[in-house]
C-alpha positions in Angstrom: 5.1 -6.4 -11.5 6.6 -7.7 -8.6 6.5 -6.0 -5.4 10.6 -5.2 -5.9 10.0 -4.1 -9.2 7.0 -1.7 -7.9 9.5 -0.4 -5.0 12.1 0.5 -7.6 9.6 2.4 -9.8 8.2 4.3 -6.8 11.9 5.2 -5.6 12.2 7.1 -8.8 9.5 9.7 -7.2 10.4 12.6 -5.5 9.8 12.3 -1.8 9.6 8.5 -1.7 11.9 7.0 0.8 12.2 3.3 2.0 11.7 2.9 5.8 10.4 0.5 7.9 6.7 -0.4 9.5 6.1 -3.2 12.1 10.0 -4.2 11.4 9.1 -4.6 7.8 10.7 -2.7 5.0 8.1 -0.3 3.6 7.5 3.0 1.6 6.8 6.2 2.6 6.0 10.0 1.3 7.9 12.4 3.3 7.1 10.2 6.4 3.5 9.1 5.4 3.3 5.5 5.1 2.6 4.2 1.3 2.5 0.4 1.5 4.6 -2.8 2.1 4.6 -6.4 1.4 3.2 -8.2 4.1 4.5 -11.8 4.4 1.9 -13.0 6.5 -0.8 -12.7 3.9 1.4 -13.0 1.0 -0.2 -9.5 -0.1 0.7 -5.8 -0.8 -0.5 -3.3 1.9 -1.5 0.1 1.0 -2.8 3.1 2.6 -5.8 5.0 0.6 -8.6 6.7 1.2 -11.5 4.5 3.3 -13.9 4.9 0.5 -11.1 3.5 -2.0 -10.7 0.8 0.7 -14.3 -0.3 0.5 -14.6 -0.2 -3.0 -11.3 -2.4 -3.6 -13.0 -4.8 -1.2 -16.4 -4.8 -3.0 -14.6 -5.3 -6.6 -13.0 -8.6 -5.1 -9.4 -7.0 -5.5 -9.0 -5.7 -1.8 -9.1 -7.9 1.5 -9.6 -6.0 4.9 -6.7 -5.6 7.0 -7.1 -6.3 10.7 -4.7 -8.8 12.0 -4.5 -6.7 15.0 -7.9 -7.6 15.5 -8.6 -3.7 14.7 -9.7 -2.8 11.2 -7.5 -0.3 9.7 -10.0 2.0 7.7 -7.2 3.5 5.4 -5.4 0.1 4.7 -6.2 -2.8 2.4 -4.6 -5.9 1.4 -3.7 -6.6 -2.3 -3.5 -10.3 -2.7 -0.3 -11.8 -4.9 -2.4 -12.6 -7.5 -2.8 -9.1 -8.4 1.0 -8.3 -8.5 0.9 -6.9 -11.9 -0.8 -4.1 -10.7 1.7 -3.5 -7.5 2.9 -0.2 -9.1 -0.6 1.2 -9.8 -1.7 0.5 -6.3 1.4 2.0 -4.6 1.2 5.1 -7.3 -2.8 5.7 -5.9 -1.2 5.7 -2.2 1.4 7.8 -3.2 -1.5 10.5 -4.4 -3.4 9.9 -1.5 -0.2 10.7 0.6 0.4 14.0 -1.4 -3.3 15.1 -1.1 -2.8 14.5 3.0 0.0 16.5 2.9 -1.6 19.5 1.6 
């Protein structure tokens, strides 16, 4: 599912809102960053637990996000080749944000 379709699905969830990050449209849950499409890498960025970031990288699905010369331990890039799963990855990010909000 494309990023745009994934956004439409997530916007149906209570507490999810559109916002911006780094001058780019993004999704947030009650202010907490969930994800966005990062044009420079042609990939979705999601925010999940550091262990999940490592697992996605180890599985060959995710790529480390370090475009500012600093590794973001909770952010992972999901390349366009996996766009069919973008909704599922954003739902993972939503679950992570909800757990952090508790």
